[in-house]
mmCIF entry with sequence, helices, sheets and N, C-alpha, C, O atoms, coordinates in Angstrom:
data_MODEL
# 
_entry.id   MODEL 
# 
_entity.id                         1 
_entity.type                       polymer 
_entity.pdbx_number_of_molecules   1 
# 
_entity_poly.entity_id                      1 
_entity_poly.type                           'polypeptide(L)' 
_entity_poly.nstd_linkage                   no 
_entity_poly.nstd_monomer                   no 
_entity_poly.pdbx_seq_one_letter_code       MLDEFYDTPVSIDGLKNGRWILLDYAEIMVHIFIPEARTYYRLEKLWADIENN 
_entity_poly.pdbx_seq_one_letter_code_can   MLDEFYDTPVSIDGLKNGRWILLDYAEIMVHIFIPEARTYYRLEKLWADIENN 
_entity_poly.pdbx_strand_id                 A 
# 
loop_
_entity_poly_seq.entity_id 
_entity_poly_seq.num 
_entity_poly_seq.mon_id 
_entity_poly_seq.hetero 
1 1  MET n 
1 2  LEU n 
1 3  ASP n 
1 4  GLU n 
1 5  PHE n 
1 6  TYR n 
1 7  ASP n 
1 8  THR n 
1 9  PRO n 
1 10 VAL n 
1 11 SER n 
1 12 ILE n 
1 13 ASP n 
1 14 GLY n 
1 15 LEU n 
1 16 LYS n 
1 17 ASN n 
1 18 GLY n 
1 19 ARG n 
1 20 TRP n 
1 21 ILE n 
1 22 LEU n 
1 23 LEU n 
1 24 ASP n 
1 25 TYR n 
1 26 ALA n 
1 27 GLU n 
1 28 ILE n 
1 29 MET n 
1 30 VAL n 
1 31 HIS n 
1 32 ILE n 
1 33 PHE n 
1 34 ILE n 
1 35 PRO n 
1 36 GLU n 
1 37 ALA n 
1 38 ARG n 
1 39 THR n 
1 40 TYR n 
1 41 TYR n 
1 42 ARG n 
1 43 LEU n 
1 44 GLU n 
1 45 LYS n 
1 46 LEU n 
1 47 TRP n 
1 48 ALA n 
1 49 ASP n 
1 50 ILE n 
1 51 GLU n 
1 52 ASN n 
1 53 ASN n 
# 
_struct_asym.id          A 
_struct_asym.entity_id   1 
# 
loop_
_struct_conf.conf_type_id 
_struct_conf.id 
_struct_conf.pdbx_PDB_helix_id 
_struct_conf.beg_label_comp_id 
_struct_conf.beg_label_asym_id 
_struct_conf.beg_label_seq_id 
_struct_conf.pdbx_beg_PDB_ins_code 
_struct_conf.end_label_comp_id 
_struct_conf.end_label_asym_id 
_struct_conf.end_label_seq_id 
_struct_conf.pdbx_end_PDB_ins_code 
_struct_conf.beg_auth_comp_id 
_struct_conf.beg_auth_asym_id 
_struct_conf.beg_auth_seq_id 
_struct_conf.end_auth_comp_id 
_struct_conf.end_auth_asym_id 
_struct_conf.end_auth_seq_id 
_struct_conf.pdbx_PDB_helix_class 
_struct_conf.details 
_struct_conf.pdbx_PDB_helix_length 
HELX_P HELX_P1 AA1 LEU A 2  ? GLU A 4  ? LEU A 2  GLU A 4  5 ? 3 
HELX_P HELX_P2 AA2 PRO A 35 ? TYR A 41 ? PRO A 35 TYR A 41 1 ? 7 
HELX_P HELX_P3 AA3 LEU A 43 ? GLU A 51 ? LEU A 43 GLU A 51 1 ? 9 
# 
_struct_conf_type.id          HELX_P 
_struct_conf_type.criteria    ? 
_struct_conf_type.reference   ? 
# 
_struct_sheet.id               AA1 
_struct_sheet.type             ? 
_struct_sheet.number_strands   3 
_struct_sheet.details          ? 
# 
loop_
_struct_sheet_order.sheet_id 
_struct_sheet_order.range_id_1 
_struct_sheet_order.range_id_2 
_struct_sheet_order.offset 
_struct_sheet_order.sense 
AA1 1 2 ? anti-parallel 
AA1 2 3 ? anti-parallel 
# 
loop_
_struct_sheet_range.sheet_id 
_struct_sheet_range.id 
_struct_sheet_range.beg_label_comp_id 
_struct_sheet_range.beg_label_asym_id 
_struct_sheet_range.beg_label_seq_id 
_struct_sheet_range.pdbx_beg_PDB_ins_code 
_struct_sheet_range.end_label_comp_id 
_struct_sheet_range.end_label_asym_id 
_struct_sheet_range.end_label_seq_id 
_struct_sheet_range.pdbx_end_PDB_ins_code 
_struct_sheet_range.beg_auth_comp_id 
_struct_sheet_range.beg_auth_asym_id 
_struct_sheet_range.beg_auth_seq_id 
_struct_sheet_range.end_auth_comp_id 
_struct_sheet_range.end_auth_asym_id 
_struct_sheet_range.end_auth_seq_id 
AA1 1 SER A 11 ? ASP A 13 ? SER A 11 ASP A 13 
AA1 2 TRP A 20 ? ASP A 24 ? TRP A 20 ASP A 24 
AA1 3 MET A 29 ? PHE A 33 ? MET A 29 PHE A 33 
# 
loop_
_atom_site.group_PDB 
_atom_site.id 
_atom_site.type_symbol 
_atom_site.label_atom_id 
_atom_site.label_alt_id 
_atom_site.label_comp_id 
_atom_site.label_asym_id 
_atom_site.label_entity_id 
_atom_site.label_seq_id 
_atom_site.pdbx_PDB_ins_code 
_atom_site.Cartn_x 
_atom_site.Cartn_y 
_atom_site.Cartn_z 
_atom_site.occupancy 
_atom_site.B_iso_or_equiv 
_atom_site.pdbx_formal_charge 
_atom_site.auth_seq_id 
_atom_site.auth_comp_id 
_atom_site.auth_asym_id 
_atom_site.auth_atom_id 
_atom_site.pdbx_PDB_model_num 
ATOM 1   N N  . MET A 1 1  ? -47.129 21.565 -8.064  1.00 0.00 ? 1  MET A N  1 
ATOM 2   C CA . MET A 1 1  ? -45.691 21.591 -8.112  1.00 0.00 ? 1  MET A CA 1 
ATOM 3   C C  . MET A 1 1  ? -45.113 22.269 -6.873  1.00 0.00 ? 1  MET A C  1 
ATOM 4   O O  . MET A 1 1  ? -44.199 21.726 -6.253  1.00 0.00 ? 1  MET A O  1 
ATOM 5   N N  . LEU A 1 2  ? -45.627 23.450 -6.496  1.00 0.00 ? 2  LEU A N  1 
ATOM 6   C CA . LEU A 1 2  ? -45.049 24.189 -5.378  1.00 0.00 ? 2  LEU A CA 1 
ATOM 7   C C  . LEU A 1 2  ? -45.213 23.474 -4.056  1.00 0.00 ? 2  LEU A C  1 
ATOM 8   O O  . LEU A 1 2  ? -44.447 23.732 -3.127  1.00 0.00 ? 2  LEU A O  1 
ATOM 9   N N  . ASP A 1 3  ? -46.183 22.586 -3.937  1.00 0.00 ? 3  ASP A N  1 
ATOM 10  C CA . ASP A 1 3  ? -46.364 21.865 -2.684  1.00 0.00 ? 3  ASP A CA 1 
ATOM 11  C C  . ASP A 1 3  ? -45.279 20.813 -2.469  1.00 0.00 ? 3  ASP A C  1 
ATOM 12  O O  . ASP A 1 3  ? -45.224 20.213 -1.396  1.00 0.00 ? 3  ASP A O  1 
ATOM 13  N N  . GLU A 1 4  ? -44.419 20.570 -3.451  1.00 0.00 ? 4  GLU A N  1 
ATOM 14  C CA . GLU A 1 4  ? -43.321 19.622 -3.308  1.00 0.00 ? 4  GLU A CA 1 
ATOM 15  C C  . GLU A 1 4  ? -42.102 20.235 -2.613  1.00 0.00 ? 4  GLU A C  1 
ATOM 16  O O  . GLU A 1 4  ? -41.198 19.507 -2.203  1.00 0.00 ? 4  GLU A O  1 
ATOM 17  N N  . PHE A 1 5  ? -42.068 21.558 -2.477  1.00 0.00 ? 5  PHE A N  1 
ATOM 18  C CA . PHE A 1 5  ? -40.955 22.219 -1.804  1.00 0.00 ? 5  PHE A CA 1 
ATOM 19  C C  . PHE A 1 5  ? -41.063 22.006 -0.302  1.00 0.00 ? 5  PHE A C  1 
ATOM 20  O O  . PHE A 1 5  ? -42.157 21.837 0.238   1.00 0.00 ? 5  PHE A O  1 
ATOM 21  N N  . TYR A 1 6  ? -39.928 22.015 0.356   1.00 0.00 ? 6  TYR A N  1 
ATOM 22  C CA . TYR A 1 6  ? -39.879 21.809 1.802   1.00 0.00 ? 6  TYR A CA 1 
ATOM 23  C C  . TYR A 1 6  ? -40.491 22.988 2.545   1.00 0.00 ? 6  TYR A C  1 
ATOM 24  O O  . TYR A 1 6  ? -41.315 22.790 3.438   1.00 0.00 ? 6  TYR A O  1 
ATOM 25  N N  . ASP A 1 7  ? -40.106 24.202 2.196   1.00 0.00 ? 7  ASP A N  1 
ATOM 26  C CA . ASP A 1 7  ? -40.615 25.408 2.842   1.00 0.00 ? 7  ASP A CA 1 
ATOM 27  C C  . ASP A 1 7  ? -41.616 26.107 1.940   1.00 0.00 ? 7  ASP A C  1 
ATOM 28  O O  . ASP A 1 7  ? -41.537 26.022 0.714   1.00 0.00 ? 7  ASP A O  1 
ATOM 29  N N  . THR A 1 8  ? -42.557 26.796 2.563   1.00 0.00 ? 8  THR A N  1 
ATOM 30  C CA . THR A 1 8  ? -43.538 27.575 1.822   1.00 0.00 ? 8  THR A CA 1 
ATOM 31  C C  . THR A 1 8  ? -42.985 28.983 1.623   1.00 0.00 ? 8  THR A C  1 
ATOM 32  O O  . THR A 1 8  ? -42.495 29.587 2.577   1.00 0.00 ? 8  THR A O  1 
ATOM 33  N N  . PRO A 1 9  ? -43.053 29.516 0.408   1.00 0.00 ? 9  PRO A N  1 
ATOM 34  C CA . PRO A 1 9  ? -42.545 30.873 0.170   1.00 0.00 ? 9  PRO A CA 1 
ATOM 35  C C  . PRO A 1 9  ? -43.345 31.916 0.945   1.00 0.00 ? 9  PRO A C  1 
ATOM 36  O O  . PRO A 1 9  ? -44.524 31.718 1.239   1.00 0.00 ? 9  PRO A O  1 
ATOM 37  N N  . VAL A 1 10 ? -42.692 33.024 1.270   1.00 0.00 ? 10 VAL A N  1 
ATOM 38  C CA . VAL A 1 10 ? -43.363 34.153 1.902   1.00 0.00 ? 10 VAL A CA 1 
ATOM 39  C C  . VAL A 1 10 ? -44.369 34.740 0.927   1.00 0.00 ? 10 VAL A C  1 
ATOM 40  O O  . VAL A 1 10 ? -45.483 35.094 1.311   1.00 0.00 ? 10 VAL A O  1 
ATOM 41  N N  . SER A 1 11 ? -43.970 34.843 -0.348  1.00 0.00 ? 11 SER A N  1 
ATOM 42  C CA . SER A 1 11 ? -44.881 35.311 -1.389  1.00 0.00 ? 11 SER A CA 1 
ATOM 43  C C  . SER A 1 11 ? -44.488 34.696 -2.733  1.00 0.00 ? 11 SER A C  1 
ATOM 44  O O  . SER A 1 11 ? -43.354 34.267 -2.946  1.00 0.00 ? 11 SER A O  1 
ATOM 45  N N  . ILE A 1 12 ? -45.467 34.674 -3.619  1.00 0.00 ? 12 ILE A N  1 
ATOM 46  C CA . ILE A 1 12 ? -45.278 34.147 -4.973  1.00 0.00 ? 12 ILE A CA 1 
ATOM 47  C C  . ILE A 1 12 ? -45.888 35.150 -5.931  1.00 0.00 ? 12 ILE A C  1 
ATOM 48  O O  . ILE A 1 12 ? -46.990 35.650 -5.704  1.00 0.00 ? 12 ILE A O  1 
ATOM 49  N N  . ASP A 1 13 ? -45.166 35.443 -7.004  1.00 0.00 ? 13 ASP A N  1 
ATOM 50  C CA . ASP A 1 13 ? -45.677 36.383 -7.999  1.00 0.00 ? 13 ASP A CA 1 
ATOM 51  C C  . ASP A 1 13 ? -45.440 35.807 -9.383  1.00 0.00 ? 13 ASP A C  1 
ATOM 52  O O  . ASP A 1 13 ? -44.426 35.151 -9.621  1.00 0.00 ? 13 ASP A O  1 
ATOM 53  N N  . GLY A 1 14 ? -46.369 36.050 -10.296 1.00 0.00 ? 14 GLY A N  1 
ATOM 54  C CA . GLY A 1 14 ? -46.188 35.679 -11.688 1.00 0.00 ? 14 GLY A CA 1 
ATOM 55  C C  . GLY A 1 14 ? -46.816 34.366 -12.103 1.00 0.00 ? 14 GLY A C  1 
ATOM 56  O O  . GLY A 1 14 ? -46.648 33.956 -13.251 1.00 0.00 ? 14 GLY A O  1 
ATOM 57  N N  . LEU A 1 15 ? -47.532 33.691 -11.221 1.00 0.00 ? 15 LEU A N  1 
ATOM 58  C CA . LEU A 1 15 ? -48.115 32.399 -11.597 1.00 0.00 ? 15 LEU A CA 1 
ATOM 59  C C  . LEU A 1 15 ? -49.170 32.523 -12.698 1.00 0.00 ? 15 LEU A C  1 
ATOM 60  O O  . LEU A 1 15 ? -49.289 31.639 -13.547 1.00 0.00 ? 15 LEU A O  1 
ATOM 61  N N  . LYS A 1 16 ? -49.941 33.623 -12.684 1.00 0.00 ? 16 LYS A N  1 
ATOM 62  C CA . LYS A 1 16 ? -50.970 33.811 -13.718 1.00 0.00 ? 16 LYS A CA 1 
ATOM 63  C C  . LYS A 1 16 ? -50.359 33.900 -15.100 1.00 0.00 ? 16 LYS A C  1 
ATOM 64  O O  . LYS A 1 16 ? -50.773 33.204 -16.026 1.00 0.00 ? 16 LYS A O  1 
ATOM 65  N N  . ASN A 1 17 ? -49.358 34.774 -15.228 1.00 0.00 ? 17 ASN A N  1 
ATOM 66  C CA . ASN A 1 17 ? -48.713 34.999 -16.520 1.00 0.00 ? 17 ASN A CA 1 
ATOM 67  C C  . ASN A 1 17 ? -47.825 33.822 -16.886 1.00 0.00 ? 17 ASN A C  1 
ATOM 68  O O  . ASN A 1 17 ? -47.880 33.323 -18.010 1.00 0.00 ? 17 ASN A O  1 
ATOM 69  N N  . GLY A 1 18 ? -47.006 33.377 -15.940 1.00 0.00 ? 18 GLY A N  1 
ATOM 70  C CA . GLY A 1 18 ? -46.168 32.208 -16.155 1.00 0.00 ? 18 GLY A CA 1 
ATOM 71  C C  . GLY A 1 18 ? -44.885 32.444 -16.931 1.00 0.00 ? 18 GLY A C  1 
ATOM 72  O O  . GLY A 1 18 ? -44.136 31.496 -17.167 1.00 0.00 ? 18 GLY A O  1 
ATOM 73  N N  . ARG A 1 19 ? -44.609 33.666 -17.334 1.00 0.00 ? 19 ARG A N  1 
ATOM 74  C CA . ARG A 1 19 ? -43.369 33.943 -18.066 1.00 0.00 ? 19 ARG A CA 1 
ATOM 75  C C  . ARG A 1 19 ? -42.187 34.089 -17.109 1.00 0.00 ? 19 ARG A C  1 
ATOM 76  O O  . ARG A 1 19 ? -41.069 33.674 -17.415 1.00 0.00 ? 19 ARG A O  1 
ATOM 77  N N  . TRP A 1 20 ? -42.453 34.685 -15.942 1.00 0.00 ? 20 TRP A N  1 
ATOM 78  C CA . TRP A 1 20 ? -41.422 34.890 -14.937 1.00 0.00 ? 20 TRP A CA 1 
ATOM 79  C C  . TRP A 1 20 ? -42.098 34.710 -13.580 1.00 0.00 ? 20 TRP A C  1 
ATOM 80  O O  . TRP A 1 20 ? -42.915 35.536 -13.173 1.00 0.00 ? 20 TRP A O  1 
ATOM 81  N N  . ILE A 1 21 ? -41.764 33.654 -12.900 1.00 0.00 ? 21 ILE A N  1 
ATOM 82  C CA . ILE A 1 21 ? -42.343 33.374 -11.591 1.00 0.00 ? 21 ILE A CA 1 
ATOM 83  C C  . ILE A 1 21 ? -41.292 33.685 -10.534 1.00 0.00 ? 21 ILE A C  1 
ATOM 84  O O  . ILE A 1 21 ? -40.137 33.277 -10.652 1.00 0.00 ? 21 ILE A O  1 
ATOM 85  N N  . LEU A 1 22 ? -41.700 34.402 -9.513  1.00 0.00 ? 22 LEU A N  1 
ATOM 86  C CA . LEU A 1 22 ? -40.811 34.788 -8.431  1.00 0.00 ? 22 LEU A CA 1 
ATOM 87  C C  . LEU A 1 22 ? -41.292 34.141 -7.139  1.00 0.00 ? 22 LEU A C  1 
ATOM 88  O O  . LEU A 1 22 ? -42.438 34.329 -6.733  1.00 0.00 ? 22 LEU A O  1 
ATOM 89  N N  . LEU A 1 23 ? -40.411 33.377 -6.493  1.00 0.00 ? 23 LEU A N  1 
ATOM 90  C CA . LEU A 1 23 ? -40.696 32.771 -5.201  1.00 0.00 ? 23 LEU A CA 1 
ATOM 91  C C  . LEU A 1 23 ? -39.832 33.479 -4.168  1.00 0.00 ? 23 LEU A C  1 
ATOM 92  O O  . LEU A 1 23 ? -38.604 33.463 -4.256  1.00 0.00 ? 23 LEU A O  1 
ATOM 93  N N  . ASP A 1 24 ? -40.477 34.094 -3.198  1.00 0.00 ? 24 ASP A N  1 
ATOM 94  C CA . ASP A 1 24 ? -39.767 34.853 -2.170  1.00 0.00 ? 24 ASP A CA 1 
ATOM 95  C C  . ASP A 1 24 ? -39.737 34.025 -0.888  1.00 0.00 ? 24 ASP A C  1 
ATOM 96  O O  . ASP A 1 24 ? -40.770 33.786 -0.263  1.00 0.00 ? 24 ASP A O  1 
ATOM 97  N N  . TYR A 1 25 ? -38.537 33.593 -0.509  1.00 0.00 ? 25 TYR A N  1 
ATOM 98  C CA . TYR A 1 25 ? -38.347 32.831 0.716   1.00 0.00 ? 25 TYR A CA 1 
ATOM 99  C C  . TYR A 1 25 ? -37.684 33.692 1.801   1.00 0.00 ? 25 TYR A C  1 
ATOM 100 O O  . TYR A 1 25 ? -37.019 33.157 2.688   1.00 0.00 ? 25 TYR A O  1 
ATOM 101 N N  . ALA A 1 26 ? -37.855 35.004 1.739   1.00 0.00 ? 26 ALA A N  1 
ATOM 102 C CA . ALA A 1 26 ? -37.321 35.996 2.670   1.00 0.00 ? 26 ALA A CA 1 
ATOM 103 C C  . ALA A 1 26 ? -35.808 36.146 2.502   1.00 0.00 ? 26 ALA A C  1 
ATOM 104 O O  . ALA A 1 26 ? -35.349 37.235 2.157   1.00 0.00 ? 26 ALA A O  1 
ATOM 105 N N  . GLU A 1 27 ? -35.032 35.115 2.727   1.00 0.00 ? 27 GLU A N  1 
ATOM 106 C CA . GLU A 1 27 ? -33.579 35.212 2.587   1.00 0.00 ? 27 GLU A CA 1 
ATOM 107 C C  . GLU A 1 27 ? -33.100 34.819 1.192   1.00 0.00 ? 27 GLU A C  1 
ATOM 108 O O  . GLU A 1 27 ? -31.973 35.128 0.807   1.00 0.00 ? 27 GLU A O  1 
ATOM 109 N N  . ILE A 1 28 ? -33.948 34.146 0.448   1.00 0.00 ? 28 ILE A N  1 
ATOM 110 C CA . ILE A 1 28 ? -33.591 33.686 -0.898  1.00 0.00 ? 28 ILE A CA 1 
ATOM 111 C C  . ILE A 1 28 ? -34.747 33.996 -1.838  1.00 0.00 ? 28 ILE A C  1 
ATOM 112 O O  . ILE A 1 28 ? -35.911 33.771 -1.507  1.00 0.00 ? 28 ILE A O  1 
ATOM 113 N N  . MET A 1 29 ? -34.409 34.515 -3.014  1.00 0.00 ? 29 MET A N  1 
ATOM 114 C CA . MET A 1 29 ? -35.400 34.754 -4.059  1.00 0.00 ? 29 MET A CA 1 
ATOM 115 C C  . MET A 1 29 ? -35.125 33.772 -5.193  1.00 0.00 ? 29 MET A C  1 
ATOM 116 O O  . MET A 1 29 ? -33.986 33.639 -5.640  1.00 0.00 ? 29 MET A O  1 
ATOM 117 N N  . VAL A 1 30 ? -36.159 33.091 -5.655  1.00 0.00 ? 30 VAL A N  1 
ATOM 118 C CA . VAL A 1 30 ? -36.023 32.129 -6.747  1.00 0.00 ? 30 VAL A CA 1 
ATOM 119 C C  . VAL A 1 30 ? -36.767 32.694 -7.956  1.00 0.00 ? 30 VAL A C  1 
ATOM 120 O O  . VAL A 1 30 ? -37.954 33.013 -7.874  1.00 0.00 ? 30 VAL A O  1 
ATOM 121 N N  . HIS A 1 31 ? -36.053 32.813 -9.079  1.00 0.00 ? 31 HIS A N  1 
ATOM 122 C CA . HIS A 1 31 ? -36.637 33.301 -10.323 1.00 0.00 ? 31 HIS A CA 1 
ATOM 123 C C  . HIS A 1 31 ? -36.766 32.118 -11.277 1.00 0.00 ? 31 HIS A C  1 
ATOM 124 O O  . HIS A 1 31 ? -35.799 31.391 -11.506 1.00 0.00 ? 31 HIS A O  1 
ATOM 125 N N  . ILE A 1 32 ? -37.960 31.929 -11.830 1.00 0.00 ? 32 ILE A N  1 
ATOM 126 C CA . ILE A 1 32 ? -38.192 30.865 -12.796 1.00 0.00 ? 32 ILE A CA 1 
ATOM 127 C C  . ILE A 1 32 ? -38.707 31.522 -14.074 1.00 0.00 ? 32 ILE A C  1 
ATOM 128 O O  . ILE A 1 32 ? -39.751 32.173 -14.070 1.00 0.00 ? 32 ILE A O  1 
ATOM 129 N N  . PHE A 1 33 ? -37.965 31.344 -15.163 1.00 0.00 ? 33 PHE A N  1 
ATOM 130 C CA . PHE A 1 33 ? -38.303 31.982 -16.436 1.00 0.00 ? 33 PHE A CA 1 
ATOM 131 C C  . PHE A 1 33 ? -38.639 30.943 -17.499 1.00 0.00 ? 33 PHE A C  1 
ATOM 132 O O  . PHE A 1 33 ? -38.163 29.809 -17.451 1.00 0.00 ? 33 PHE A O  1 
ATOM 133 N N  . ILE A 1 34 ? -39.472 31.353 -18.463 1.00 0.00 ? 34 ILE A N  1 
ATOM 134 C CA . ILE A 1 34 ? -39.524 30.592 -19.703 1.00 0.00 ? 34 ILE A CA 1 
ATOM 135 C C  . ILE A 1 34 ? -38.273 31.007 -20.481 1.00 0.00 ? 34 ILE A C  1 
ATOM 136 O O  . ILE A 1 34 ? -37.745 32.092 -20.237 1.00 0.00 ? 34 ILE A O  1 
ATOM 137 N N  . PRO A 1 35 ? -37.787 30.189 -21.397 1.00 0.00 ? 35 PRO A N  1 
ATOM 138 C CA . PRO A 1 35 ? -36.528 30.505 -22.088 1.00 0.00 ? 35 PRO A CA 1 
ATOM 139 C C  . PRO A 1 35 ? -36.495 31.890 -22.744 1.00 0.00 ? 35 PRO A C  1 
ATOM 140 O O  . PRO A 1 35 ? -35.465 32.562 -22.691 1.00 0.00 ? 35 PRO A O  1 
ATOM 141 N N  . GLU A 1 36 ? -37.584 32.326 -23.353 1.00 0.00 ? 36 GLU A N  1 
ATOM 142 C CA . GLU A 1 36 ? -37.600 33.622 -24.031 1.00 0.00 ? 36 GLU A CA 1 
ATOM 143 C C  . GLU A 1 36 ? -37.425 34.767 -23.031 1.00 0.00 ? 36 GLU A C  1 
ATOM 144 O O  . GLU A 1 36 ? -36.709 35.727 -23.315 1.00 0.00 ? 36 GLU A O  1 
ATOM 145 N N  . ALA A 1 37 ? -38.063 34.679 -21.879 1.00 0.00 ? 37 ALA A N  1 
ATOM 146 C CA . ALA A 1 37 ? -37.938 35.731 -20.865 1.00 0.00 ? 37 ALA A CA 1 
ATOM 147 C C  . ALA A 1 37 ? -36.534 35.734 -20.276 1.00 0.00 ? 37 ALA A C  1 
ATOM 148 O O  . ALA A 1 37 ? -35.988 36.799 -19.989 1.00 0.00 ? 37 ALA A O  1 
ATOM 149 N N  . ARG A 1 38 ? -35.953 34.577 -20.094 1.00 0.00 ? 38 ARG A N  1 
ATOM 150 C CA . ARG A 1 38 ? -34.592 34.509 -19.552 1.00 0.00 ? 38 ARG A CA 1 
ATOM 151 C C  . ARG A 1 38 ? -33.599 35.184 -20.506 1.00 0.00 ? 38 ARG A C  1 
ATOM 152 O O  . ARG A 1 38 ? -32.705 35.911 -20.072 1.00 0.00 ? 38 ARG A O  1 
ATOM 153 N N  . THR A 1 39 ? -33.764 34.936 -21.790 1.00 0.00 ? 39 THR A N  1 
ATOM 154 C CA . THR A 1 39 ? -32.908 35.572 -22.792 1.00 0.00 ? 39 THR A CA 1 
ATOM 155 C C  . THR A 1 39 ? -33.129 37.084 -22.805 1.00 0.00 ? 39 THR A C  1 
ATOM 156 O O  . THR A 1 39 ? -32.168 37.846 -22.909 1.00 0.00 ? 39 THR A O  1 
ATOM 157 N N  . TYR A 1 40 ? -34.364 37.517 -22.701 1.00 0.00 ? 40 TYR A N  1 
ATOM 158 C CA . TYR A 1 40 ? -34.685 38.941 -22.741 1.00 0.00 ? 40 TYR A CA 1 
ATOM 159 C C  . TYR A 1 40 ? -34.083 39.695 -21.550 1.00 0.00 ? 40 TYR A C  1 
ATOM 160 O O  . TYR A 1 40 ? -33.468 40.745 -21.739 1.00 0.00 ? 40 TYR A O  1 
ATOM 161 N N  . TYR A 1 41 ? -34.246 39.186 -20.344 1.00 0.00 ? 41 TYR A N  1 
ATOM 162 C CA . TYR A 1 41 ? -33.797 39.897 -19.142 1.00 0.00 ? 41 TYR A CA 1 
ATOM 163 C C  . TYR A 1 41 ? -32.309 39.724 -18.843 1.00 0.00 ? 41 TYR A C  1 
ATOM 164 O O  . TYR A 1 41 ? -31.711 40.598 -18.216 1.00 0.00 ? 41 TYR A O  1 
ATOM 165 N N  . ARG A 1 42 ? -31.700 38.626 -19.273 1.00 0.00 ? 42 ARG A N  1 
ATOM 166 C CA . ARG A 1 42 ? -30.264 38.368 -19.119 1.00 0.00 ? 42 ARG A CA 1 
ATOM 167 C C  . ARG A 1 42 ? -29.746 38.723 -17.724 1.00 0.00 ? 42 ARG A C  1 
ATOM 168 O O  . ARG A 1 42 ? -28.793 39.492 -17.601 1.00 0.00 ? 42 ARG A O  1 
ATOM 169 N N  . LEU A 1 43 ? -30.349 38.184 -16.691 1.00 0.00 ? 43 LEU A N  1 
ATOM 170 C CA . LEU A 1 43 ? -29.937 38.483 -15.323 1.00 0.00 ? 43 LEU A CA 1 
ATOM 171 C C  . LEU A 1 43 ? -28.497 38.084 -15.049 1.00 0.00 ? 43 LEU A C  1 
ATOM 172 O O  . LEU A 1 43 ? -27.808 38.746 -14.272 1.00 0.00 ? 43 LEU A O  1 
ATOM 173 N N  . GLU A 1 44 ? -28.036 37.011 -15.677 1.00 0.00 ? 44 GLU A N  1 
ATOM 174 C CA . GLU A 1 44 ? -26.652 36.593 -15.475 1.00 0.00 ? 44 GLU A CA 1 
ATOM 175 C C  . GLU A 1 44 ? -25.685 37.692 -15.916 1.00 0.00 ? 44 GLU A C  1 
ATOM 176 O O  . GLU A 1 44 ? -24.670 37.927 -15.260 1.00 0.00 ? 44 GLU A O  1 
ATOM 177 N N  . LYS A 1 45 ? -25.996 38.363 -17.021 1.00 0.00 ? 45 LYS A N  1 
ATOM 178 C CA . LYS A 1 45 ? -25.151 39.453 -17.495 1.00 0.00 ? 45 LYS A CA 1 
ATOM 179 C C  . LYS A 1 45 ? -25.220 40.631 -16.532 1.00 0.00 ? 45 LYS A C  1 
ATOM 180 O O  . LYS A 1 45 ? -24.201 41.264 -16.254 1.00 0.00 ? 45 LYS A O  1 
ATOM 181 N N  . LEU A 1 46 ? -26.391 40.924 -16.031 1.00 0.00 ? 46 LEU A N  1 
ATOM 182 C CA . LEU A 1 46 ? -26.542 42.007 -15.075 1.00 0.00 ? 46 LEU A CA 1 
ATOM 183 C C  . LEU A 1 46 ? -25.655 41.781 -13.860 1.00 0.00 ? 46 LEU A C  1 
ATOM 184 O O  . LEU A 1 46 ? -24.957 42.696 -13.424 1.00 0.00 ? 46 LEU A O  1 
ATOM 185 N N  . TRP A 1 47 ? -25.674 40.572 -13.308 1.00 0.00 ? 47 TRP A N  1 
ATOM 186 C CA . TRP A 1 47 ? -24.841 40.270 -12.136 1.00 0.00 ? 47 TRP A CA 1 
ATOM 187 C C  . TRP A 1 47 ? -23.358 40.259 -12.509 1.00 0.00 ? 47 TRP A C  1 
ATOM 188 O O  . TRP A 1 47 ? -22.527 40.686 -11.707 1.00 0.00 ? 47 TRP A O  1 
ATOM 189 N N  . ALA A 1 48 ? -23.013 39.790 -13.680 1.00 0.00 ? 48 ALA A N  1 
ATOM 190 C CA . ALA A 1 48 ? -21.619 39.782 -14.110 1.00 0.00 ? 48 ALA A CA 1 
ATOM 191 C C  . ALA A 1 48 ? -21.088 41.212 -14.219 1.00 0.00 ? 48 ALA A C  1 
ATOM 192 O O  . ALA A 1 48 ? -19.943 41.477 -13.853 1.00 0.00 ? 48 ALA A O  1 
ATOM 193 N N  . ASP A 1 49 ? -21.908 42.126 -14.716 1.00 0.00 ? 49 ASP A N  1 
ATOM 194 C CA . ASP A 1 49 ? -21.504 43.529 -14.818 1.00 0.00 ? 49 ASP A CA 1 
ATOM 195 C C  . ASP A 1 49 ? -21.252 44.127 -13.442 1.00 0.00 ? 49 ASP A C  1 
ATOM 196 O O  . ASP A 1 49 ? -20.316 44.909 -13.276 1.00 0.00 ? 49 ASP A O  1 
ATOM 197 N N  . ILE A 1 50 ? -22.062 43.779 -12.456 1.00 0.00 ? 50 ILE A N  1 
ATOM 198 C CA . ILE A 1 50 ? -21.884 44.288 -11.099 1.00 0.00 ? 50 ILE A CA 1 
ATOM 199 C C  . ILE A 1 50 ? -20.608 43.738 -10.495 1.00 0.00 ? 50 ILE A C  1 
ATOM 200 O O  . ILE A 1 50 ? -19.866 44.484 -9.855  1.00 0.00 ? 50 ILE A O  1 
ATOM 201 N N  . GLU A 1 51 ? -20.328 42.455 -10.677 1.00 0.00 ? 51 GLU A N  1 
ATOM 202 C CA . GLU A 1 51 ? -19.136 41.824 -10.112 1.00 0.00 ? 51 GLU A CA 1 
ATOM 203 C C  . GLU A 1 51 ? -17.849 42.393 -10.705 1.00 0.00 ? 51 GLU A C  1 
ATOM 204 O O  . GLU A 1 51 ? -16.815 42.402 -10.037 1.00 0.00 ? 51 GLU A O  1 
ATOM 205 N N  . ASN A 1 52 ? -17.899 42.866 -11.949 1.00 0.00 ? 52 ASN A N  1 
ATOM 206 C CA . ASN A 1 52 ? -16.705 43.399 -12.610 1.00 0.00 ? 52 ASN A CA 1 
ATOM 207 C C  . ASN A 1 52 ? -16.404 44.842 -12.208 1.00 0.00 ? 52 ASN A C  1 
ATOM 208 O O  . ASN A 1 52 ? -15.349 45.366 -12.564 1.00 0.00 ? 52 ASN A O  1 
ATOM 209 N N  . ASN A 1 53 ? -17.293 45.483 -11.485 1.00 0.00 ? 53 ASN A N  1 
ATOM 210 C CA . ASN A 1 53 ? -17.066 46.877 -11.061 1.00 0.00 ? 53 ASN A CA 1 
ATOM 211 C C  . ASN A 1 53 ? -16.474 46.952 -9.688  1.00 0.00 ? 53 ASN A C  1 
ATOM 212 O O  . ASN A 1 53 ? -16.222 48.046 -9.183  1.00 0.00 ? 53 ASN A O  1 
# 
């Protein structure tokens, strides 16, 4: 799957576990969650709280 991307990430973390995969492209970070992990971490809420301050 990752070989289909145009650029190769600087680093990749979480492939073994597979619940939360992090692709580091230096200027952009891509987070890929299974639905349960996405609900648990609620990153959208975290960013919304920062924007409201």
